[in-house]
Backbone as JSON Lines, residues from 0, in Angstrom:
{"i":0,"aa":"X","n":[24.54,-14.77,-57.92],"ca":[25.05,-15.92,-57.75],"c":[26.52,-16.13,-57.94]}
{"i":1,"aa":"X","n":[27.08,-15.28,-58.81],"ca":[28.56,-15.27,-59.15],"c":[29.33,-14.87,-57.99]}
{"i":2,"aa":"X","n":[28.81,-13.86,-57.06],"ca":[29.53,-13.47,-56.13],"c":[29.52,-14.45,-54.92]}
{"i":3,"aa":"X","n":[28.55,-15.23,-54.83],"ca":[28.33,-16.21,-53.91],"c":[29.15,-17.66,-54.21]}
{"i":4,"aa":"X","n":[29.36,-17.86,-55.36],"ca":[29.94,-19.13,-55.73],"c":[31.51,-19.13,-55.17]}
{"i":5,"aa":"X","n":[32.12,-17.96,-55.22],"ca":[33.5,-17.93,-54.82],"c":[33.65,-18.01,-53.24]}
{"i":6,"aa":"X","n":[32.73,-17.37,-52.62],"ca":[32.82,-17.35,-51.05],"c":[32.56,-18.75,-50.47]}
{"i":7,"aa":"X","n":[31.83,-19.66,-51.01],"ca":[31.41,-20.86,-50.49],"c":[32.63,-21.81,-50.21]}
{"i":8,"aa":"X","n":[33.58,-22.19,-50.99],"ca":[34.79,-22.82,-50.48],"c":[35.54,-22.0,-49.43]}
{"i":9,"aa":"X","n":[35.91,-20.81,-49.54],"ca":[36.26,-19.99,-48.48],"c":[35.64,-20.27,-47.24]}
{"i":10,"aa":"X","n":[34.28,-20.21,-47.1],"ca":[33.74,-20.26,-45.86],"c":[34.0,-21.65,-45.17]}
{"i":11,"aa":"X","n":[33.84,-22.61,-46.12],"ca":[34.04,-23.94,-45.63],"c":[35.55,-24.18,-45.08]}
{"i":12,"aa":"X","n":[36.53,-23.68,-45.82],"ca":[37.9,-23.64,-45.28],"c":[38.12,-22.82,-44.03]}
{"i":13,"aa":"X","n":[37.48,-21.75,-43.93],"ca":[37.26,-20.88,-42.68],"c":[36.92,-21.79,-41.43]}
{"i":14,"aa":"X","n":[35.69,-22.59,-41.61],"ca":[35.26,-23.54,-40.55],"c":[36.53,-24.43,-40.15]}
{"i":15,"aa":"X","n":[37.06,-25.02,-41.17],"ca":[38.05,-26.05,-40.96],"c":[39.19,-25.45,-40.26]}
{"i":16,"aa":"X","n":[39.66,-24.22,-40.6],"ca":[40.85,-23.58,-39.96],"c":[40.56,-23.23,-38.72]}
{"i":17,"aa":"X","n":[39.44,-22.78,-38.38],"ca":[38.95,-22.33,-36.9],"c":[39.14,-23.57,-36.01]}
{"i":18,"aa":"X","n":[38.7,-24.74,-36.42],"ca":[38.62,-26.02,-35.63],"c":[39.92,-26.78,-35.82]}
{"i":19,"aa":"X","n":[40.93,-26.39,-36.53],"ca":[42.18,-27.12,-36.68],"c":[42.91,-27.13,-35.43]}
{"i":20,"aa":"X","n":[42.81,-26.12,-34.62],"ca":[43.56,-26.04,-33.39],"c":[43.09,-26.86,-32.2]}
{"i":21,"aa":"X","n":[41.63,-27.18,-32.38],"ca":[41.01,-28.04,-31.48],"c":[41.28,-29.35,-31.94]}
{"i":22,"aa":"X","n":[41.41,-29.65,-33.37],"ca":[41.45,-31.18,-33.87],"c":[42.81,-31.49,-33.39]}
{"i":23,"aa":"X","n":[43.89,-30.67,-33.49],"ca":[45.17,-30.97,-33.34],"c":[45.38,-31.28,-31.64]}
{"i":24,"aa":"X","n":[44.74,-30.46,-31.09],"ca":[44.91,-30.81,-29.5],"c":[44.0,-31.99,-29.08]}
{"i":25,"aa":"X","n":[43.17,-32.41,-29.89],"ca":[42.3,-33.58,-29.33],"c":[42.73,-34.86,-29.81]}
{"i":26,"aa":"X","n":[43.85,-35.09,-30.61],"ca":[44.31,-36.1,-31.01],"c":[45.19,-36.69,-29.95]}
{"i":27,"aa":"X","n":[45.09,-38.08,-29.72],"ca":[45.63,-38.8,-28.69],"c":[47.15,-39.16,-29.06]}
{"i":28,"aa":"X","n":[48.05,-38.62,-28.26],"ca":[49.39,-38.63,-28.43],"c":[50.03,-40.18,-28.38]}
{"i":29,"aa":"X","n":[49.34,-40.99,-27.71],"ca":[49.83,-42.16,-27.53],"c":[49.73,-43.06,-28.67]}
{"i":30,"aa":"X","n":[48.82,-42.91,-29.62],"ca":[48.59,-43.54,-30.81],"c":[47.5,-44.57,-30.79]}
{"i":31,"aa":"X","n":[46.62,-44.57,-29.78],"ca":[45.63,-45.5,-29.49],"c":[44.31,-44.6,-29.21]}
{"i":32,"aa":"X","n":[43.08,-45.29,-29.55],"ca":[41.98,-44.5,-29.28],"c":[41.31,-45.25,-28.26]}
{"i":33,"aa":"X","n":[40.4,-44.46,-27.35],"ca":[39.68,-44.97,-26.45],"c":[38.35,-44.73,-26.86]}
{"i":34,"aa":"X","n":[37.77,-45.85,-27.35],"ca":[36.23,-45.8,-27.89],"c":[35.36,-45.26,-26.82]}
{"i":35,"aa":"X","n":[35.59,-45.7,-25.5],"ca":[34.76,-45.26,-24.49],"c":[34.72,-43.88,-23.89]}
{"i":36,"aa":"X","n":[35.5,-43.11,-24.35],"ca":[35.69,-41.84,-23.91],"c":[34.64,-40.88,-24.45]}
{"i":37,"aa":"X","n":[33.65,-40.55,-23.92],"ca":[32.59,-39.69,-24.45],"c":[32.89,-38.24,-24.72]}
{"i":38,"aa":"X","n":[34.12,-37.83,-24.07],"ca":[34.62,-36.48,-24.2],"c":[34.69,-35.89,-25.58]}
{"i":39,"aa":"X","n":[33.9,-34.81,-25.9],"ca":[34.07,-34.1,-27.16],"c":[34.08,-32.51,-26.84]}
{"i":40,"aa":"X","n":[34.87,-31.97,-27.76],"ca":[34.96,-30.46,-27.72],"c":[34.06,-29.94,-28.71]}
{"i":41,"aa":"X","n":[33.29,-28.98,-28.37],"ca":[32.45,-28.36,-29.42],"c":[33.02,-26.92,-29.85]}
{"i":42,"aa":"X","n":[32.98,-26.64,-30.93],"ca":[33.4,-25.23,-31.41],"c":[32.09,-24.82,-32.12]}
{"i":43,"aa":"X","n":[31.5,-23.73,-31.41],"ca":[30.24,-23.21,-31.83],"c":[30.37,-22.11,-32.71]}
{"i":44,"aa":"X","n":[29.91,-22.27,-33.86],"ca":[30.01,-21.26,-35.07],"c":[28.52,-20.87,-35.4]}
{"i":45,"aa":"X","n":[28.38,-19.43,-35.43],"ca":[27.28,-18.93,-36.0],"c":[27.14,-18.74,-37.36]}
{"i":46,"aa":"X","n":[25.95,-18.94,-38.01],"ca":[25.98,-18.75,-39.56],"c":[24.71,-17.88,-39.71]}
{"i":47,"aa":"X","n":[24.76,-16.56,-40.05],"ca":[23.86,-15.62,-40.28],"c":[23.52,-15.51,-41.76]}
{"i":48,"aa":"X","n":[22.24,-16.03,-42.21],"ca":[21.99,-16.17,-43.66],"c":[20.76,-15.53,-43.96]}
{"i":49,"aa":"X","n":[20.56,-15.07,-45.16],"ca":[19.28,-14.82,-45.63],"c":[18.75,-16.06,-46.36]}
{"i":50,"aa":"X","n":[17.89,-16.72,-45.46],"ca":[17.39,-18.12,-45.75],"c":[16.33,-17.98,-46.82]}
{"i":51,"aa":"X","n":[15.62,-16.91,-47.15],"ca":[14.85,-16.58,-48.25],"c":[15.48,-16.54,-49.62]}
{"i":52,"aa":"X","n":[16.76,-16.4,-49.69],"ca":[17.41,-16.19,-51.01],"c":[18.12,-17.54,-51.57]}
{"i":53,"aa":"X","n":[18.25,-17.73,-52.64],"ca":[18.79,-18.86,-53.15],"c":[20.18,-18.96,-52.66]}
{"i":54,"aa":"X","n":[21.08,-17.91,-52.56],"ca":[22.39,-17.91,-51.97],"c":[22.31,-18.45,-50.71]}
{"i":55,"aa":"X","n":[21.54,-17.99,-49.81],"ca":[21.43,-18.49,-48.43],"c":[21.05,-19.8,-48.32]}
{"i":56,"aa":"X","n":[20.21,-20.31,-49.02],"ca":[19.86,-21.8,-48.96],"c":[20.98,-22.64,-49.5]}
{"i":57,"aa":"X","n":[21.63,-22.33,-50.44],"ca":[22.83,-23.14,-50.95],"c":[23.96,-23.07,-49.88]}
{"i":58,"aa":"X","n":[24.32,-21.86,-49.26],"ca":[25.38,-21.82,-48.48],"c":[25.02,-22.6,-47.18]}
{"i":59,"aa":"X","n":[23.74,-22.41,-46.56],"ca":[23.59,-23.22,-45.44],"c":[23.63,-24.76,-45.73]}
{"i":60,"aa":"X","n":[22.93,-25.32,-46.6],"ca":[23.22,-26.66,-47.05],"c":[24.51,-27.02,-47.31]}
{"i":61,"aa":"X","n":[25.32,-26.25,-48.03],"ca":[26.67,-26.54,-48.48],"c":[27.64,-26.73,-47.17]}
{"i":62,"aa":"X","n":[27.56,-25.59,-46.24],"ca":[28.4,-25.76,-45.05],"c":[27.93,-26.94,-44.22]}
{"i":63,"aa":"X","n":[26.57,-27.33,-44.03],"ca":[26.06,-28.33,-43.35],"c":[26.77,-29.56,-43.92]}
{"i":64,"aa":"X","n":[26.5,-29.84,-45.19],"ca":[27.04,-31.02,-45.98],"c":[28.55,-31.15,-45.93]}
{"i":65,"aa":"X","n":[29.3,-30.0,-46.17],"ca":[30.7,-30.17,-45.68],"c":[31.32,-30.66,-44.44]}
{"i":66,"aa":"X","n":[30.5,-30.25,-43.48],"ca":[30.9,-30.63,-42.13],"c":[30.36,-32.26,-41.88]}
{"i":67,"aa":"X","n":[29.38,-32.61,-42.5],"ca":[28.87,-33.88,-42.38],"c":[29.87,-34.93,-43.18]}
{"i":68,"aa":"X","n":[30.38,-34.4,-44.33],"ca":[31.23,-35.33,-45.12],"c":[32.65,-35.33,-44.37]}
{"i":69,"aa":"X","n":[33.09,-34.21,-43.84],"ca":[34.36,-34.17,-43.23],"c":[34.25,-35.04,-41.95]}
{"i":70,"aa":"X","n":[33.33,-35.11,-41.19],"ca":[33.28,-35.81,-40.1],"c":[32.98,-37.41,-40.24]}
{"i":71,"aa":"X","n":[32.3,-37.71,-41.56],"ca":[32.11,-39.1,-41.92],"c":[33.55,-39.72,-42.27]}
{"i":72,"aa":"X","n":[34.42,-38.94,-42.86],"ca":[35.93,-39.46,-43.04],"c":[36.64,-39.44,-41.88]}
{"i":73,"aa":"X","n":[36.62,-38.42,-41.09],"ca":[37.33,-38.15,-39.81],"c":[36.57,-38.4,-38.59]}
{"i":74,"aa":"X","n":[36.13,-39.5,-38.39],"ca":[35.07,-39.83,-37.25],"c":[35.88,-39.92,-35.87]}
{"i":75,"aa":"X","n":[37.02,-40.14,-35.86],"ca":[37.88,-40.24,-34.8],"c":[38.14,-38.91,-34.05]}
{"i":76,"aa":"X","n":[37.87,-37.84,-34.76],"ca":[38.05,-36.45,-34.11],"c":[37.25,-36.2,-32.88]}
{"i":77,"aa":"X","n":[37.83,-35.72,-31.93],"ca":[36.89,-35.4,-30.71],"c":[36.28,-33.87,-30.79]}
{"i":78,"aa":"X","n":[36.89,-33.11,-31.59],"ca":[36.13,-31.84,-31.77],"c":[35.04,-31.83,-32.83]}
{"i":79,"aa":"X","n":[34.17,-31.19,-32.53],"ca":[33.02,-30.99,-33.47],"c":[32.72,-29.58,-33.63]}
{"i":80,"aa":"X","n":[32.56,-29.15,-34.92],"ca":[31.78,-27.86,-35.26],"c":[30.31,-27.88,-34.98]}
{"i":81,"aa":"X","n":[29.81,-26.96,-34.12],"ca":[28.36,-26.93,-34.05],"c":[27.85,-25.88,-34.45]}
{"i":82,"aa":"X","n":[26.99,-25.93,-35.73],"ca":[26.48,-24.66,-36.38],"c":[25.04,-24.31,-35.71]}
{"i":83,"aa":"X","n":[25.02,-23.03,-35.58],"ca":[23.85,-22.41,-35.2],"c":[23.13,-21.3,-36.36]}
{"i":84,"aa":"X","n":[22.27,-21.53,-36.79],"ca":[21.81,-20.81,-38.19],"c":[20.72,-19.93,-37.66]}
{"i":85,"aa":"X","n":[20.88,-18.72,-38.1],"ca":[20.06,-17.68,-37.98],"c":[19.54,-17.04,-39.32]}
{"i":86,"aa":"X","n":[18.25,-16.67,-39.52],"ca":[17.76,-15.96,-40.66],"c":[17.79,-14.61,-40.51]}
{"i":87,"aa":"X","n":[18.5,-13.81,-41.49],"ca":[18.69,-12.37,-41.48],"c":[17.41,-11.87,-42.29]}
{"i":88,"aa":"X","n":[16.99,-12.62,-43.25],"ca":[15.9,-12.14,-44.07],"c":[16.47,-10.9,-44.94]}
{"i":89,"aa":"X","n":[17.64,-10.98,-45.04],"ca":[18.24,-9.83,-46.1],"c":[18.2,-8.42,-45.37]}
{"i":90,"aa":"X","n":[17.99,-8.42,-44.07],"ca":[17.88,-7.17,-43.47],"c":[19.17,-6.86,-42.54]}
{"i":91,"aa":"X","n":[19.79,-5.73,-42.66],"ca":[20.99,-5.61,-41.87],"c":[20.73,-5.7,-40.31]}
{"i":92,"aa":"X","n":[19.56,-5.12,-40.03],"ca":[19.32,-4.89,-38.72],"c":[19.0,-6.08,-37.89]}
{"i":93,"aa":"X","n":[18.44,-6.98,-38.72],"ca":[18.09,-8.43,-38.17],"c":[19.37,-9.45,-38.14]}
{"i":94,"aa":"X","n":[20.47,-9.02,-39.22],"ca":[21.64,-9.74,-39.05],"c":[22.43,-9.32,-37.86]}
{"i":95,"aa":"X","n":[22.33,-8.01,-37.29],"ca":[22.97,-7.77,-36.23],"c":[22.28,-8.22,-35.01]}
{"i":96,"aa":"X","n":[20.96,-8.3,-34.94],"ca":[20.2,-8.86,-33.84],"c":[20.54,-10.35,-33.76]}
{"i":97,"aa":"X","n":[20.73,-11.0,-34.88],"ca":[21.11,-12.32,-35.03],"c":[22.55,-12.58,-34.39]}
{"i":98,"aa":"X","n":[23.33,-11.81,-34.66],"ca":[24.74,-11.96,-34.35],"c":[24.84,-11.73,-32.7]}
{"i":99,"aa":"X","n":[24.07,-10.64,-32.3],"ca":[24.14,-10.45,-30.8],"c":[23.43,-11.78,-30.1]}
{"i":100,"aa":"X","n":[22.23,-12.22,-30.72],"ca":[21.73,-13.48,-29.98],"c":[22.73,-14.51,-30.05]}
{"i":101,"aa":"X","n":[23.27,-14.94,-31.1],"ca":[24.41,-15.75,-31.18],"c":[25.47,-15.73,-30.1]}
{"i":102,"aa":"X","n":[25.79,-14.43,-30.03],"ca":[26.94,-14.35,-28.84],"c":[26.67,-14.36,-27.58]}
{"i":103,"aa":"X","n":[25.26,-13.86,-27.33],"ca":[24.81,-14.13,-25.91],"c":[24.28,-15.33,-25.51]}
{"i":104,"aa":"X","n":[23.44,-16.01,-26.2],"ca":[22.72,-17.03,-26.01],"c":[23.43,-18.45,-26.07]}
{"i":105,"aa":"X","n":[23.9,-18.34,-27.5],"ca":[24.9,-19.53,-27.94],"c":[26.24,-19.66,-27.24]}
{"i":106,"aa":"X","n":[26.69,-18.46,-27.52],"ca":[28.3,-18.37,-27.07],"c":[29.22,-18.73,-28.31]}
{"i":107,"aa":"X","n":[28.8,-18.41,-29.5],"ca":[29.65,-18.73,-30.57],"c":[31.01,-18.16,-30.63]}
{"i":108,"aa":"X","n":[31.93,-18.93,-31.08],"ca":[33.42,-18.55,-31.18],"c":[33.77,-17.92,-32.54]}
{"i":109,"aa":"X","n":[32.78,-18.05,-33.5],"ca":[33.09,-17.43,-34.83],"c":[31.67,-17.27,-35.49]}
{"i":110,"aa":"X","n":[31.54,-16.35,-36.21],"ca":[30.22,-15.9,-37.01],"c":[30.61,-15.79,-38.59]}
{"i":111,"aa":"X","n":[29.75,-16.49,-39.23],"ca":[29.92,-16.41,-40.64],"c":[28.73,-15.94,-41.38]}
{"i":112,"aa":"X","n":[28.65,-14.91,-42.06],"ca":[27.58,-14.35,-42.81],"c":[27.81,-13.05,-43.32]}
{"i":113,"aa":"X","n":[26.79,-12.3,-43.66],"ca":[26.69,-10.89,-44.39],"c":[26.56,-11.23,-45.81]}
{"i":114,"aa":"X","n":[25.25,-11.12,-46.26],"ca":[25.04,-11.07,-47.78],"c":[24.87,-9.86,-48.4]}
{"i":115,"aa":"X","n":[25.11,-8.85,-47.71],"ca":[25.31,-7.42,-48.59],"c":[26.3,-6.79,-47.67]}
{"i":116,"aa":"X","n":[26.67,-5.68,-48.16],"ca":[27.71,-4.86,-47.71],"c":[27.41,-4.22,-46.36]}
{"i":117,"aa":"X","n":[25.95,-3.93,-46.35],"ca":[25.54,-3.43,-44.92],"c":[25.65,-4.36,-43.82]}
{"i":118,"aa":"X","n":[25.19,-5.77,-44.12],"ca":[25.35,-6.75,-43.09],"c":[26.6,-7.02,-42.63]}
{"i":119,"aa":"X","n":[27.6,-7.24,-43.74],"ca":[28.89,-7.32,-43.5],"c":[29.46,-6.43,-42.55]}
{"i":120,"aa":"X","n":[29.14,-5.14,-42.81],"ca":[30.0,-3.95,-42.0],"c":[29.34,-4.19,-40.45]}
{"i":121,"aa":"X","n":[27.96,-4.24,-40.27],"ca":[27.56,-4.53,-39.06],"c":[28.05,-5.77,-38.34]}
{"i":122,"aa":"X","n":[27.96,-6.84,-38.98],"ca":[28.68,-8.07,-38.36],"c":[30.05,-7.95,-38.13]}
{"i":123,"aa":"X","n":[30.91,-7.12,-38.85],"ca":[32.21,-7.04,-38.55],"c":[32.46,-6.13,-37.36]}
{"i":124,"aa":"X","n":[31.61,-5.19,-37.29],"ca":[31.61,-4.22,-36.11],"c":[31.31,-5.02,-34.76]}
{"i":125,"aa":"X","n":[30.28,-5.93,-34.75],"ca":[29.98,-6.55,-33.5],"c":[30.94,-7.5,-33.25]}
{"i":126,"aa":"X","n":[31.55,-8.33,-34.41],"ca":[32.49,-9.27,-34.02],"c":[33.65,-8.46,-33.58]}
{"i":127,"aa":"X","n":[34.16,-7.26,-33.97],"ca":[35.36,-6.53,-33.17],"c":[34.92,-6.2,-31.84]}
{"i":128,"aa":"X","n":[33.9,-5.89,-31.58],"ca":[33.56,-5.41,-30.23],"c":[33.42,-6.73,-29.23]}
{"i":129,"aa":"X","n":[33.14,-7.82,-29.83],"ca":[33.2,-9.06,-29.1],"c":[34.26,-9.89,-29.02]}
{"i":130,"aa":"X","n":[35.11,-9.47,-30.02],"ca":[36.43,-10.02,-30.12],"c":[36.29,-11.55,-30.79]}
{"i":131,"aa":"X","n":[35.41,-11.43,-31.54],"ca":[34.97,-13.05,-32.32],"c":[35.21,-12.84,-33.71]}
{"i":132,"aa":"X","n":[35.97,-13.76,-34.49],"ca":[36.11,-13.54,-35.91],"c":[34.97,-13.68,-36.6]}
{"i":133,"aa":"X","n":[34.73,-12.89,-37.61],"ca":[33.67,-12.8,-38.64],"c":[34.15,-13.02,-39.96]}
């Protein structure tokens, strides 16, 4: 739990940094809002967690709540981070398979995850090959 508590704020910051370019470009330069404009930009982010562990459950709900709180305060942003969660069950091979699935089927632009050193190394390798930040 100690190793996990430090990473949680970093991951939320990572999500916000990734989407900051989209937030800046989605703001209206004229200074007024078009409430009728349904256009939204989605930033797809994959979350690979061990949902059977306490850390995985806390991280999944924390990231989800952080995004909800952020968009509750900043409802005028046209960009939305869309989370796709996959369960690695603490197995490095399942984490790798989950990352490949996220990249191929969902088309994520970033991946967050890796609850062990092996999972992290595999996710980093697949992220490097796909040119996606992990």
